[in-house]
All heavy atoms as an XYZ file, in Angstrom:
1052
protein
N     181.241    110.883      9.372
C     180.911    111.895     10.345
C     180.793    111.269     11.733
O     180.492    110.097     11.875
C     179.592    112.559      9.953
O     179.174    113.455     10.936
N     180.974    112.067     12.738
C     180.856    111.619     14.127
C     179.478    111.880     14.716
O     179.197    111.602     15.846
C     181.912    112.284     14.984
C     183.307    111.875     14.634
C     184.352    112.625     15.427
O     184.011    113.512     16.240
O     185.544    112.304     15.227
N     178.574    112.454     13.902
C     177.224    112.675     14.359
C     176.239    112.698     13.192
O     176.615    112.904     12.043
C     177.104    113.972     15.159
C     177.449    115.216     14.389
C     177.357    116.459     15.262
O     177.810    116.414     16.409
O     176.817    117.450     14.765
N     175.002    112.417     13.534
C     173.910    112.450     12.556
C     172.706    113.086     13.236
O     172.439    112.826     14.403
C     173.575    111.053     12.066
N     172.002    113.940     12.502
C     170.871    114.673     13.044
C     169.693    114.591     12.109
O     169.842    114.633     10.892
C     171.259    116.164     13.239
O     172.411    116.258     14.035
C     170.130    116.937     13.906
N     168.500    114.461     12.679
C     167.269    114.508     11.894
C     166.235    115.294     12.704
O     166.167    115.177     13.927
C     166.769    113.121     11.587
N     165.455    116.088     12.016
C     164.359    116.825     12.612
C     163.069    116.300     11.970
O     163.045    116.037     10.763
C     164.490    118.305     12.389
C     165.714    118.912     13.031
C     166.863    119.120     12.283
C     165.734    119.228     14.372
C     168.004    119.661     12.874
C     166.857    119.787     14.982
C     167.994    119.992     14.203
O     169.113    120.522     14.794
N     162.011    116.150     12.773
C     160.736    115.722     12.234
C     159.615    116.324     13.072
O     159.836    116.822     14.175
C     160.629    114.180     12.199
C     160.698    113.502     13.523
C     159.537    113.052     14.178
C     161.931    113.222     14.129
C     159.621    112.418     15.402
C     162.014    112.551     15.360
C     160.833    112.145     15.978
N     158.416    116.310     12.503
C     157.260    116.906     13.157
C     156.139    115.873     13.212
O     155.837    115.216     12.218
C     156.765    118.148     12.366
O     157.837    119.085     12.275
C     155.581    118.798     13.041
N     155.548    115.733     14.395
C     154.361    114.864     14.588
C     153.360    115.660     15.390
O     153.697    116.223     16.436
C     154.757    113.566     15.353
C     153.513    112.760     15.723
C     155.709    112.731     14.525
N     152.129    115.733     14.895
C     151.083    116.440     15.615
C     151.409    117.880     15.883
O     151.025    118.422     16.947
N     152.114    118.508     14.982
C     152.474    119.940     15.161
C     153.629    120.193     16.096
O     153.965    121.334     16.375
N     154.264    119.119     16.613
C     155.369    119.247     17.543
C     156.663    118.869     16.790
O     156.699    117.848     16.140
C     155.186    118.354     18.778
C     156.382    118.444     19.725
C     153.902    118.698     19.523
N     157.672    119.717     16.908
C     158.978    119.451     16.285
C     159.870    118.626     17.194
O     159.929    118.896     18.414
C     159.686    120.768     15.936
C     158.907    121.567     14.928
O     158.374    121.030     13.974
N     158.796    122.859     15.156
N     160.543    117.637     16.625
C     161.418    116.727     17.371
C     162.826    116.746     16.807
O     163.035    117.027     15.632
C     160.891    115.300     17.304
C     159.583    115.093     18.011
C     158.384    115.329     17.332
C     159.537    114.655     19.310
C     157.167    115.142     17.965
C     158.320    114.470     19.956
C     157.141    114.728     19.284
O     155.960    114.537     19.901
N     163.756    116.360     17.645
C     165.152    116.195     17.269
C     165.529    114.723     17.495
O     165.264    114.155     18.556
C     166.074    117.059     18.126
C     167.560    116.737     18.148
C     168.194    117.027     16.790
C     168.272    117.503     19.255
N     166.134    114.094     16.483
C     166.734    112.766     16.605
C     168.207    113.001     16.377
O     168.620    113.683     15.433
C     166.170    111.833     15.520
C     166.760    110.462     15.529
C     166.224    109.344     16.073
C     167.991    110.024     14.917
N     167.037    108.261     15.873
C     168.125    108.631     15.152
C     168.998    110.673     14.184
C     169.226    107.923     14.729
C     170.083    109.935     13.781
C     170.178    108.580     14.009
N     169.050    112.503     17.299
C     170.463    112.815     17.253
C     171.285    111.588     17.613
O     171.022    110.925     18.627
C     170.763    113.939     18.237
C     172.189    114.410     18.318
C     172.835    114.926     17.203
C     172.904    114.342     19.495
C     174.161    115.350     17.262
C     174.214    114.775     19.579
C     174.817    115.276     18.477
O     176.124    115.717     18.540
N     172.258    111.229     16.790
C     173.196    110.129     17.077
C     174.581    110.681     17.040
O     174.905    111.544     16.217
C     173.029    109.027     16.027
N     175.434    110.217     17.935
C     176.817    110.691     17.959
C     177.749    109.604     18.489
O     177.320    108.713     19.236
C     176.958    111.951     18.816
C     176.679    111.743     20.271
C     177.693    111.534     21.172
C     175.379    111.749     20.757
C     177.424    111.293     22.510
C     175.111    111.524     22.089
C     176.136    111.312     22.951
O     175.890    111.099     24.286
N     178.962    109.689     18.110
C     180.009    108.846     18.653
C     181.036    109.797     19.242
O     181.456    110.746     18.603
C     180.643    107.907     17.610
O     181.627    107.119     18.266
C     181.220    108.629     16.427
N     181.372    109.591     20.467
C     182.313    110.489     21.148
C     183.650    109.804     21.411
O     184.528    110.348     22.044
C     181.729    111.037     22.445
C     181.165    109.974     23.353
C     181.956    109.343     24.276
C     179.840    109.600     23.241
C     181.441    108.332     25.081
C     179.340    108.594     24.052
C     180.123    107.977     24.971
O     179.622    106.993     25.760
N     183.795    108.589     20.945
C     185.027    107.843     21.136
C     185.829    107.825     19.847
O     185.600    107.007     18.979
C     184.725    106.418     21.586
C     183.927    106.273     22.885
C     183.503    104.841     23.110
C     184.762    106.772     24.046
N     186.729    108.773     19.695
C     187.496    108.866     18.456
C     188.295    107.597     18.185
O     188.521    107.234     17.062
C     188.398    110.086     18.500
C     187.628    111.372     18.403
C     188.556    112.524     18.182
C     187.750    113.795     18.162
N     187.535    114.302     16.857
N     188.705    106.898     19.249
C     189.482    105.691     19.038
C     188.614    104.486     18.664
O     189.129    103.474     18.201
C     190.334    105.390     20.293
C     189.516    105.041     21.485
N     188.916    106.006     22.279
C     189.161    103.853     22.022
C     188.272    105.418     23.256
N     188.380    104.119     23.116
N     187.300    104.563     18.842
C     186.404    103.502     18.447
C     185.084    104.094     17.976
O     184.091    104.161     18.708
C     186.140    102.529     19.606
C     185.354    101.290     19.147
O     185.010    101.217     17.946
O     185.094    100.431     19.990
N     185.051    104.552     16.737
C     183.855    105.200     16.204
C     182.711    104.274     15.880
O     181.758    104.652     15.230
C     184.377    105.916     14.956
C     185.514    105.062     14.500
C     186.139    104.522     15.771
N     182.776    103.031     16.346
C     181.685    102.078     16.090
C     180.654    102.088     17.218
O     179.628    101.421     17.131
C     182.239    100.632     15.937
O     182.853    100.238     17.183
C     183.237    100.537     14.805
N     180.908    102.849     18.290
C     179.985    102.946     19.418
C     179.219    104.275     19.325
O     179.834    105.336     19.328
C     180.719    102.884     20.740
C     181.428    101.568     20.925
C     182.289    101.594     22.152
N     183.082    100.395     22.207
C     183.308     99.698     23.325
N     182.799    100.121     24.478
N     184.021     98.630     23.277
N     177.887    104.188     19.259
C     177.059    105.358     19.054
C     176.009    105.496     20.155
O     175.555    104.499     20.697
C     176.319    105.251     17.723
C     177.225    105.416     16.553
C     178.083    104.476     16.051
C     177.390    106.576     15.755
N     178.762    104.989     14.963
C     178.358    106.286     14.749
C     176.802    107.842     15.765
C     178.746    107.203     13.821
C     177.196    108.747     14.812
C     178.158    108.448     13.861
N     175.662    106.731     20.474
C     174.542    107.004     21.386
C     173.471    107.698     20.577
O     173.777    108.564     19.727
C     174.959    107.874     22.567
C     173.806    108.090     23.485
C     174.211    108.248     24.939
O     175.394    108.103     25.271
O     173.311    108.531     25.732
N     172.197    107.340     20.823
C     171.081    107.954     20.116
C     170.150    108.573     21.155
O     169.844    107.964     22.178
C     170.330    106.906     19.273
C     171.207    106.409     18.140
C     169.020    107.518     18.719
C     170.577    105.313     17.308
N     169.655    109.762     20.847
C     168.637    110.419     21.667
C     167.565    110.965     20.712
O     167.821    111.212     19.547
C     169.196    111.558     22.536
C     169.821    112.672     21.707
C     170.232    111.035     23.518
C     168.959    113.890     21.719
N     166.376    111.157     21.239
C     165.367    111.928     20.554
C     164.493    112.606     21.578
O     164.313    112.099     22.679
C     164.534    111.065     19.563
C     163.602    110.107     20.206
C     162.289    110.463     20.451
C     164.027    108.857     20.594
C     161.414    109.585     21.043
C     163.167    107.978     21.186
C     161.874    108.320     21.426
N     163.988    113.783     21.232
C     163.188    114.554     22.157
C     162.548    115.715     21.401
O     162.845    115.963     20.218
C     164.035    115.068     23.294
C     165.166    115.954     22.812
C     165.762    116.757     23.953
N     166.895    117.493     23.488
C     166.826    118.585     22.723
N     165.683    119.027     22.326
N     167.905    119.227     22.355
N     161.674    116.440     22.104
C     161.082    117.640     21.546
C     162.183    118.660     21.288
O     163.059    118.863     22.113
C     160.012    118.199     22.497
C     159.530    119.563     22.024
C     158.847    117.258     22.647
N     162.144    119.270     20.103
C     163.120    120.290     19.742
C     162.627    121.627     20.323
O     161.493    122.007     20.173
C     163.200    120.424     18.235
C     164.202    121.440     17.775
C     164.171    121.541     16.222
C     165.050    122.629     15.723
N     164.646    123.967     16.130
N     163.541    122.312     20.985
C     163.238    123.622     21.541
C     163.270    124.688     20.415
O     163.997    124.581     19.484
C     164.246    123.988     22.624
C     164.179    123.107     23.827
C     165.085    123.619     24.940
N     166.427    123.872     24.443
C     167.430    122.977     24.477
N     167.205    121.774     24.927
N     168.627    123.286     24.033
N     162.444    125.706     20.589
C     162.368    126.764     19.591
C     163.677    127.529     19.468
O     164.033    127.993     18.377
C     161.251    127.766     19.928
C     159.882    127.157     19.718
O     159.764    126.182     18.923
O     158.906    127.604     20.344
N     164.442    127.645     20.569
C     165.679    128.409     20.528
C     166.885    127.558     20.171
O     168.004    128.013     20.211
C     165.916    129.084     21.893
C     166.130    128.085     23.017
O     165.813    126.877     22.844
O     166.558    128.520     24.112
N     166.647    126.335     19.774
C     167.740    125.406     19.492
C     168.321    125.640     18.110
O     167.606    125.958     17.157
C     167.195    123.990     19.601
C     168.232    122.927     19.515
C     167.631    121.608     19.956
O     166.493    121.301     19.560
O     168.298    120.912     20.721
N     169.625    125.474     18.000
C     170.271    125.540     16.698
C     171.234    124.363     16.598
O     171.441    123.624     17.532
C     170.986    126.886     16.503
C     172.014    127.140     17.550
N     171.702    127.556     18.836
C     173.366    127.023     17.514
C     172.823    127.697     19.536
N     173.836    127.370     18.769
N     171.841    124.181     15.453
C     172.662    123.000     15.172
C     173.698    122.694     16.270
O     173.926    121.572     16.588
C     173.385    123.183     13.833
C     172.574    122.728     12.660
C     172.261    121.256     12.668
O     173.174    120.408     12.825
O     171.084    120.913     12.509
N     174.379    123.698     16.775
C     175.464    123.448     17.723
C     175.031    123.243     19.148
O     175.861    123.025     20.032
N     173.747    123.290     19.445
C     173.265    123.219     20.820
C     172.304    122.062     20.959
O     171.114    122.211     20.787
C     172.565    124.529     21.172
C     172.028    124.540     22.589
O     172.453    123.763     23.402
N     171.089    125.410     22.865
N     172.831    120.904     21.312
C     171.985    119.710     21.434
C     172.006    119.191     22.852
O     172.837    118.381     23.213
C     172.474    118.623     20.453
C     172.321    119.063     19.001
C     172.824    118.004     18.098
C     172.726    118.402     16.654
N     173.705    119.366     16.243
N     171.106    119.708     23.673
C     170.920    119.174     25.022
C     170.490    117.719     24.861
O     169.507    117.443     24.175
C     169.864    119.986     25.734
C     169.598    119.492     27.140
O     170.394    118.693     27.655
O     168.588    119.904     27.726
N     171.153    116.796     25.468
C     170.929    115.386     25.200
C     169.718    114.801     25.921
O     169.319    113.690     25.602
C     172.175    114.583     25.541
C     173.413    114.967     24.757
C     174.543    114.030     25.106
C     173.149    114.922     23.275
N     169.161    115.522     26.858
C     168.050    114.932     27.603
C     166.818    115.778     27.470
O     166.857    116.973     27.294
C     168.445    114.788     29.090
C     169.613    113.893     29.262
C     170.862    114.407     29.476
C     169.477    112.528     29.192
C     171.975    113.582     29.638
C     170.571    111.680     29.315
C     171.816    112.221     29.565
N     165.670    115.126     27.578
C     164.402    115.811     27.516
C     163.304    114.808     27.178
O     163.529    113.855     26.462
N     162.148    115.026     27.724
C     161.043    114.123     27.453
C     160.288    114.604     26.239
O     160.261    115.774     25.937
C     160.091    114.070     28.660
C     160.702    113.361     29.849
C     159.656    113.162     30.893
C     160.238    112.356     32.036
N     159.278    112.058     33.064
N     159.633    113.670     25.605
C     158.754    114.033     24.505
C     157.364    114.327     25.090
O     156.915    115.440     25.014
C     158.714    112.965     23.414
O     158.297    111.743     23.988
C     160.071    112.790     22.784
N     156.704    113.313     25.647
C     155.455    113.512     26.394
C     154.387    114.274     25.685
O     153.672    115.047     26.334
N     154.207    114.117     24.383
C     153.215    114.872     23.659
C     151.969    114.067     23.360
O     151.036    114.574     22.742
C     153.796    115.383     22.316
O     154.201    114.249     21.548
C     154.958    116.295     22.567
N     151.927    112.792     23.769
C     150.757    111.991     23.544
C     150.666    111.329     22.193
O     149.634    110.729     21.852
N     151.669    111.426     21.372
C     151.695    110.814     20.046
C     152.748    109.735     19.971
O     153.443    109.614     18.981
C     151.973    111.896     18.979
C     150.865    112.893     18.851
O     149.699    112.524     18.795
N     151.233    114.163     18.854
N     152.873    108.932     21.011
C     153.996    108.003     21.131
C     154.092    107.032     19.947
O     155.189    106.739     19.485
C     153.980    107.267     22.458
O     152.808    106.471     22.542
N     152.964    106.512     19.492
C     153.025    105.508     18.387
C     153.600    106.137     17.118
O     154.472    105.554     16.483
C     151.641    104.928     18.107
N     153.133    107.326     16.761
C     153.637    107.974     15.540
C     155.053    108.435     15.724
O     155.866    108.325     14.802
C     152.705    109.129     15.168
C     152.992    109.662     13.778
C     151.984    110.725     13.329
O     150.963    110.922     14.011
O     152.239    111.319     12.290
N     155.378    108.963     16.894
C     156.769    109.399     17.150
C     157.709    108.209     17.084
O     158.752    108.255     16.416
C     156.877    110.102     18.545
C     158.337    110.324     18.907
C     156.133    111.408     18.524
N     157.333    107.099     17.731
C     158.220    105.929     17.710
C     158.361    105.336     16.335
O     159.434    104.890     15.944
C     157.703    104.872     18.701
C     157.884    105.244     20.153
S     159.577    105.687     20.582
C     160.409    104.162     20.279
N     157.296    105.340     15.557
C     157.372    104.854     14.194
C     158.358    105.694     13.384
O     159.177    105.164     12.607
C     155.979    104.906     13.550
O     156.048    104.514     12.206
N     158.306    106.998     13.571
C     159.244    107.893     12.857
C     160.670    107.672     13.353
O     161.592    107.628     12.546
C     158.829    109.367     13.058
O     157.470    109.505     12.613
C     159.719    110.305     12.279
N     160.859    107.517     14.628
C     162.180    107.265     15.203
C     162.759    105.947     14.649
O     163.931    105.880     14.290
C     162.139    107.252     16.749
C     163.418    106.670     17.331
C     161.891    108.648     17.271
N     161.922    104.930     14.548
C     162.349    103.639     13.987
C     162.791    103.840     12.529
O     163.858    103.334     12.123
C     161.234    102.579     14.080
C     161.548    101.373     13.208
C     161.074    102.155     15.544
N     162.011    104.579     11.753
C     162.380    104.818     10.345
C     163.704    105.579     10.238
O     164.543    105.232      9.392
C     161.289    105.593      9.627
C     160.041    104.747      9.388
O     160.117    103.505      9.476
O     158.975    105.364      9.100
N     163.868    106.607     11.032
C     165.115    107.375     10.998
C     166.302    106.503     11.415
O     167.344    106.533     10.787
C     165.014    108.632     11.895
C     164.008    109.608     11.299
C     166.381    109.290     12.070
C     163.643    110.744     12.249
N     166.115    105.716     12.463
C     167.191    104.839     12.935
C     167.530    103.799     11.888
O     168.703    103.510     11.625
C     166.788    104.172     14.279
O     166.466    105.202     15.224
C     167.934    103.333     14.818
N     166.537    103.242     11.233
C     166.763    102.300     10.151
C     167.574    102.944      9.037
O     168.561    102.345      8.537
C     165.420    101.777      9.625
C     165.567    100.670      8.584
C     164.233    100.112      8.144
N     163.646     99.310      9.222
C     162.438     99.524      9.770
N     161.681    100.500      9.342
N     162.006     98.754     10.724
N     167.217    104.144      8.627
C     167.964    104.868      7.598
C     169.395    105.143      8.039
O     170.344    105.033      7.243
C     167.275    106.166      7.205
C     166.002    105.925      6.433
O     165.842    104.891      5.773
N     165.078    106.875      6.492
N     169.547    105.518      9.298
C     170.878    105.763      9.857
C     171.734    104.501      9.747
O     172.898    104.538      9.309
C     170.746    106.178     11.320
C     172.023    106.168     12.103
C     173.006    107.128     11.914
C     172.270    105.160     13.028
C     174.206    107.087     12.640
C     173.452    105.118     13.778
C     174.410    106.101     13.550
N     171.164    103.347     10.126
C     171.917    102.098     10.081
C     172.239    101.702      8.633
O     173.308    101.123      8.379
C     171.155    100.997     10.807
C     171.096    101.164     12.334
C     170.144    100.163     12.944
C     172.473    101.067     12.952
N     171.348    101.977      7.705
C     171.628    101.702      6.301
C     172.777    102.590      5.800
O     173.639    102.117      5.068
C     170.365    101.907      5.447
C     169.332    100.816      5.643
C     168.025    101.139      4.938
O     167.968    102.112      4.156
O     167.063    100.395      5.153
N     172.780    103.851      6.205
C     173.797    104.785      5.774
C     175.164    104.471      6.383
O     176.174    104.492      5.692
C     173.377    106.210      6.195
C     174.394    107.269      5.932
C     174.246    107.908      4.579
O     173.161    107.768      3.980
O     175.210    108.520      4.136
N     175.172    104.146      7.683
C     176.463    103.927      8.369
C     176.899    102.459      8.373
O     178.040    102.179      8.686
C     176.367    104.474      9.798
C     176.468    105.973      9.822
C     175.423    106.804      9.485
C     177.685    106.590     10.172
C     175.541    108.173      9.468
C     177.819    107.967     10.188
C     176.741    108.753      9.833
O     176.848    110.111      9.856
N     175.978    101.570      8.022
C     176.303    100.162      7.826
C     177.081     99.513      8.954
O     176.742     99.639     10.115
N     178.177     98.857      8.604
C     178.980     98.125      9.587
C     179.801     99.018     10.504
O     180.528     98.531     11.341
C     179.906     97.139      8.856
C     179.117     96.061      8.169
O     177.999     95.741      8.562
N     179.695     95.504      7.119
N     179.703    100.332     10.327
C     180.405    101.266     11.210
C     179.757    101.336     12.584
O     180.310    101.911     13.496
C     180.472    102.643     10.574
C     181.256    102.693      9.308
C     181.199    104.068      8.685
C     181.855    104.071      7.340
N     181.739    105.364      6.679
N     178.552    100.808     12.704
C     177.799    100.843     13.965
C     177.769     99.459     14.550
O     177.056     98.574     14.068
C     176.387    101.387     13.774
C     175.623    101.444     15.103
C     176.378    102.743     13.097
N     178.555     99.233     15.600
C     178.572     97.922     16.240
C     177.883     97.950     17.614
O     177.453     96.908     18.113
C     180.004     97.414     16.389
C     180.752     97.192     15.071
C     182.154     96.680     15.326
C     179.984     96.235     14.171
N     177.773     99.136     18.208
C     177.066     99.271     19.485
C     176.270    100.561     19.479
O     176.727    101.580     18.958
C     178.034     99.295     20.657
C     178.736     97.998     20.910
C     179.625     98.038     22.133
O     179.611     99.047     22.898
O     180.362     97.068     22.347
N     175.072    100.505     20.063
C     174.222    101.683     20.215
C     173.788    101.724     21.671
O     173.381    100.702     22.227
C     172.998    101.599     19.320
C     173.378    101.625     17.837
C     172.011    102.760     19.633
C     172.212    101.377     16.900
N     173.840    102.902     22.260
C     173.309    103.073     23.600
C     172.260    104.178     23.600
O     172.287    105.102     22.780
C     174.400    103.447     24.628
O     175.029    104.665     24.237
C     175.450    102.372     24.762
N     171.285    104.051     24.502
C     170.304    105.114     24.734
C     169.664    104.871     26.079
O     169.812    103.793     26.662
C     169.268    105.194     23.601
C     168.409    103.978     23.439
C     167.212    103.861     24.099
C     168.826    102.970     22.606
C     166.416    102.736     23.957
C     168.037    101.819     22.426
C     166.837    101.698     23.100
N     168.982    105.874     26.606
C     168.368    105.773     27.907
C     166.864    105.990     27.827
O     166.375    106.610     26.897
C     168.966    106.840     28.854
O     170.332    106.619     29.054
N     166.172    105.486     28.850
C     164.741    105.620     28.927
C     164.324    105.817     30.382
O     164.881    105.186     31.273
C     164.095    104.358     28.384
O     162.724    104.320     28.681
N     163.337    106.663     30.611
C     162.764    106.821     31.941
C     161.299    106.425     31.905
O     160.599    106.770     30.982
C     162.881    108.268     32.416
C     164.236    108.657     32.890
C     164.221    109.971     33.613
C     165.610    110.270     34.136
N     165.660    111.526     34.857
N     160.884    105.683     32.902
C     159.482    105.267     32.996
C     159.244    103.866     32.433
O     159.774    103.518     31.384
N     158.490    103.067     33.150
C     158.277    101.672     32.768
C     157.584    101.542     31.413
O     157.959    100.708     30.604
C     157.435    100.956     33.828
C     158.194    100.754     35.114
O     159.454    100.815     35.089
O     157.549    100.571     36.157
N     156.554    102.371     31.128
C     155.853    102.226     29.850
C     156.739    102.621     28.698
O     156.740    101.970     27.647
C     154.567    103.074     29.844
O     154.888    104.448     29.935
N     157.535    103.643     28.869
C     158.461    104.078     27.817
C     159.548    103.007     27.599
O     159.873    102.685     26.454
C     159.085    105.409     28.198
C     159.932    105.989     27.097
C     160.379    107.368     27.488
N     159.212    108.186     27.568
C     159.189    109.468     27.246
N     160.253    110.061     26.846
N     158.087    110.174     27.365
N     160.069    102.479     28.671
C     161.110    101.422     28.570
C     160.549    100.218     27.843
O     161.223     99.663     26.989
C     161.620    101.054     29.958
O     162.222    102.240     30.566
C     162.663     99.957     29.903
N     159.338     99.791     28.149
C     158.727     98.662     27.467
C     158.519     98.949     25.967
O     158.751     98.086     25.122
N     158.103    100.174     25.650
C     157.929    100.570     24.260
C     159.256    100.536     23.519
O     159.354    100.023     22.394
C     157.306    101.965     24.186
C     156.995    102.520     22.813
C     155.997    101.636     22.057
C     156.485    103.948     22.914
N     160.325    101.035     24.141
C     161.648    101.030     23.522
C     162.131     99.608     23.291
O     162.691     99.315     22.241
C     162.652    101.776     24.384
C     162.491    103.262     24.424
C     161.478    103.927     23.735
C     163.366    104.058     25.154
C     161.349    105.286     23.804
C     163.260    105.429     25.193
C     162.233    106.048     24.521
O     162.104    107.407     24.571
N     161.897     98.729     24.260
C     162.352     97.353     24.121
C     161.642     96.686     22.912
O     162.286     95.984     22.131
C     162.101     96.565     25.408
N     160.343     96.935     22.775
C     159.618     96.402     21.612
C     160.133     96.964     20.299
O     160.259     96.239     19.320
C     158.130     96.679     21.762
C     157.445     95.891     22.819
C     155.978     96.283     22.943
C     155.348     95.572     24.139
N     153.982     96.009     24.342
N     160.430     98.261     20.299
C     160.924     98.920     19.102
C     162.257     98.298     18.694
O     162.491     97.993     17.531
C     161.130    100.411     19.341
C     161.827    101.141     18.196
S     162.497    102.754     18.660
C     163.912    102.277     19.598
N     163.139     98.067     19.655
C     164.471     97.527     19.357
C     164.346     96.103     18.813
O     165.010     95.770     17.827
C     165.344     97.538     20.630
C     166.588     96.695     20.447
C     165.720     98.973     20.997
N     163.490     95.300     19.400
C     163.341     93.924     18.928
C     162.809     93.874     17.491
O     163.169     93.014     16.725
C     162.413     93.140     19.862
C     163.099     92.814     21.175
C     162.186     92.077     22.108
C     162.878     91.884     23.439
N     162.013     91.252     24.411
N     161.975     94.854     17.143
C     161.432     94.914     15.781
C     162.469     95.457     14.814
O     162.617     94.977     13.697
C     160.180     95.787     15.758
C     159.426     95.670     14.448
C     158.186     96.514     14.451
N     158.552     97.820     13.956
C     157.922     98.926     14.191
N     156.855     98.920     14.998
N     158.285    100.075     13.686
N     163.191     96.474     15.224
C     164.157     97.131     14.367
C     165.431     96.301     14.171
O     165.971     96.214     13.065
C     164.519     98.500     14.941
C     165.548     99.350     14.203
C     165.034     99.727     12.792
C     165.886    100.599     15.004
N     165.920     95.701     15.259
C     167.203     94.995     15.242
C     167.051     93.585     15.848
O     167.591     93.288     16.896
C     168.237     95.795     16.023
C     168.491     97.199     15.539
C     169.291     97.969     16.559
C     169.185     97.196     14.205
N     166.266     92.722     15.191
C     165.962     91.405     15.826
C     167.193     90.540     16.068
O     167.144     89.675     16.951
C     165.025     90.768     14.799
C     165.306     91.435     13.519
C     165.717     92.836     13.857
N     168.274     90.718     15.355
C     169.461     89.880     15.518
C     170.504     90.470     16.487
O     171.495     89.815     16.762
C     170.119     89.615     14.153
C     169.189     88.859     13.238
O     168.424     88.009     13.671
N     169.202     89.208     11.962
N     170.282     91.671     16.936
C     171.229     92.308     17.857
C     170.960     91.859     19.270
O     169.840     91.521     19.651
C     171.089     93.828     17.775
C     171.615     94.465     16.539
C     171.465     94.031     15.241
C     172.397     95.659     16.469
N     172.075     94.894     14.370
C     172.663     95.887     15.091
C     172.872     96.542     17.400
C     173.399     96.992     14.645
C     173.595     97.632     16.955
C     173.857     97.844     15.604
N     172.031     91.823     20.099
C     171.887     91.516     21.524
C     171.459     92.784     22.240
O     171.938     93.883     21.910
C     173.222     91.051     22.106
C     173.612     89.681     21.604
O     172.717     88.879     21.243
O     174.819     89.391     21.562
N     170.583     92.629     23.217
C     170.075     93.768     23.977
C     170.394     93.544     25.449
O     170.093     92.508     26.013
C     168.547     93.894     23.850
C     168.151     94.023     22.366
C     168.037     95.073     24.653
C     166.660     93.877     22.149
N     171.060     94.532     26.029
C     171.350     94.478     27.472
C     170.807     95.759     28.092
O     170.828     96.827     27.474
C     172.861     94.417     27.698
C     173.481     93.137     27.109
C     174.963     93.087     27.342
C     175.521     91.940     26.550
N     176.091     90.904     27.295
N     170.266     95.639     29.282
C     169.744     96.805     29.972
C     170.303     96.852     31.395
O     170.696     95.807     31.934
C     168.197     96.788     30.057
O     167.768     95.634     30.765
C     167.562     96.844     28.685
N     170.332     98.042     31.943
C     170.705     98.196     33.338
C     170.078     99.474     33.870
O     169.849    100.420     33.122
C     172.224     98.211     33.531
C     172.884     99.469     33.008
C     174.370     99.441     33.271
N     174.927    100.704     32.786
C     175.927    101.315     33.352
N     176.534    100.790     34.356
N     176.362    102.457     32.854
N     169.788     99.463     35.164
C     169.223    100.646     35.818
C     170.336    101.637     36.117
O     171.454    101.242     36.494
C     168.505    100.261     37.097
C     167.265     99.449     36.837
O     166.654     99.613     35.746
O     166.883     98.628     37.701
N     170.045    102.910     35.959
C     171.001    103.968     36.258
C     170.254    105.167     36.784
O     169.028    105.185     36.846
C     171.814    104.327     35.010
O     171.027    105.127     34.153
N     170.991    106.214     37.133
C     170.341    107.446     37.609
C     169.525    108.114     36.496
O     168.657    108.937     36.792
C     171.408    108.413     38.131
O     172.348    108.722     37.118
N     169.790    107.787     35.232
C     169.019    108.329     34.109
C     167.851    107.432     33.713
O     167.234    107.660     32.690
C     169.932    108.493     32.875
C     170.919    109.627     33.034
O     170.645    110.593     33.718
N     172.065    109.480     32.429
N     167.546    106.418     34.502
C     166.477    105.482     34.180
C     167.052    104.163     33.754
O     167.932    103.633     34.415
N     166.585    103.643     32.643
C     167.101    102.389     32.120
C     168.031    102.687     30.955
O     167.675    103.445     30.054
C     165.947    101.463     31.633
O     165.085    101.210     32.738
C     166.498    100.165     31.076
N     169.219    102.127     30.996
C     170.164    102.292     29.894
C     170.138    101.026     29.043
O     170.152     99.928     29.569
C     171.582    102.514     30.420
C     171.774    103.836     31.087
C     173.199    104.081     31.560
O     174.046    103.165     31.414
O     173.450    105.147     32.067
N     170.035    101.227     27.731
C     170.046    100.127     26.797
C     171.402    100.071     26.131
O     171.952    101.120     25.757
C     168.988    100.351     25.693
C     167.579    100.107     26.117
C     166.898    101.089     26.839
C     166.937     98.935     25.806
C     165.570    100.891     27.219
C     165.623     98.731     26.174
C     164.940     99.707     26.879
N     171.929     98.885     25.924
C     173.115     98.654     25.109
C     172.730     97.639     24.051
O     172.321     96.528     24.386
C     174.273     98.137     25.955
C     175.514     97.691     25.150
C     176.134     98.849     24.382
C     176.543     97.069     26.086
N     172.847     98.026     22.806
C     172.519     97.153     21.681
C     173.801     96.790     20.995
O     174.625     97.664     20.701
C     171.607     97.866     20.684
C     170.403     98.592     21.296
C     169.627     99.321     20.192
C     169.518     97.631     22.023
N     174.026     95.497     20.789
C     175.301     95.000     20.241
C     175.044     94.286     18.932
O     174.316     93.297     18.876
C     176.031     94.105     21.236
C     176.244     94.841     22.547
C     177.352     93.626     20.644
C     176.704     93.967     23.685
N     175.637     94.799     17.865
C     175.559     94.194     16.553
C     176.280     92.849     16.585
O     177.400     92.771     17.086
C     176.224     95.121     15.534
C     176.094     94.702     14.114
O     175.994     93.521     13.811
N     176.141     95.668     13.221
N     175.692     91.774     16.038
C     176.384     90.475     16.045
C     177.730     90.549     15.337
O     178.630     89.760     15.643
C     175.435     89.539     15.277
C     174.166     90.265     15.082
C     174.374     91.716     15.433
N     177.905     91.470     14.429
C     179.182     91.613     13.709
C     180.289     92.095     14.641
O     181.445     91.992     14.323
C     179.014     92.567     12.536
C     178.130     91.981     11.478
C     177.941     92.928     10.310
C     176.995     92.284      9.313
N     176.760     93.091      8.155
N     179.924     92.636     15.792
C     180.922     93.095     16.762
C     181.773     91.938     17.253
O     182.938     92.123     17.607
C     180.239     93.779     17.949
N     181.188     90.740     17.295
C     181.911     89.573     17.799
C     182.918     89.048     16.765
O     183.776     88.239     17.093
C     180.931     88.450     18.165
C     179.984     88.846     19.234
C     178.606     88.882     18.990
C     180.395     89.236     20.488
C     177.721     89.229     19.986
C     179.530     89.596     21.490
C     178.169     89.596     21.234
O     177.297     89.950     22.213
N     182.802     89.500     15.531
C     183.707     89.048     14.482
C     185.001     89.829     14.454
O     185.912     89.518     13.708
C     183.002     89.199     13.121
C     181.770     88.364     12.979
C     180.966     88.658     11.717
O     181.393     89.539     10.926
O     179.892     88.060     11.543
N     185.131     90.833     15.284
C     186.312     91.704     15.287
C     187.492     91.009     15.851
O     187.530     90.169     16.617
C     186.041     92.963     16.071
C     184.992     93.796     15.429
C     184.571     94.935     16.272
N     185.569     95.986     16.120
C     185.595     97.075     16.836
N     184.704     97.279     17.764
N     186.493     98.000     16.639
């Protein structure tokens, strides 16, 4: 599949976790987002941006890590690069810690952009291609 979706609830708030690859010629590059799920949202309507900001960051991040870990187990070596964005210094720091814990052997690159900080995670197996 070119996309993966998970919905979860923390503190009574519903969230969307969404991964997709939009490069048909290289389906090993994926982008991941997560955010509060809107009540009017349905499967075909995934606005890629939105803040969570519900005050349950530790539990939300723990769930996101678990979902991402399951995604990587399911898709295995098909995922050689992951990108995602973050706004705000505290959120960016939290994401960096999450990535180091989840993917300790992957290379992490960051850069500032109009969307905040963009992360690029590179699987060491990407260099074997």
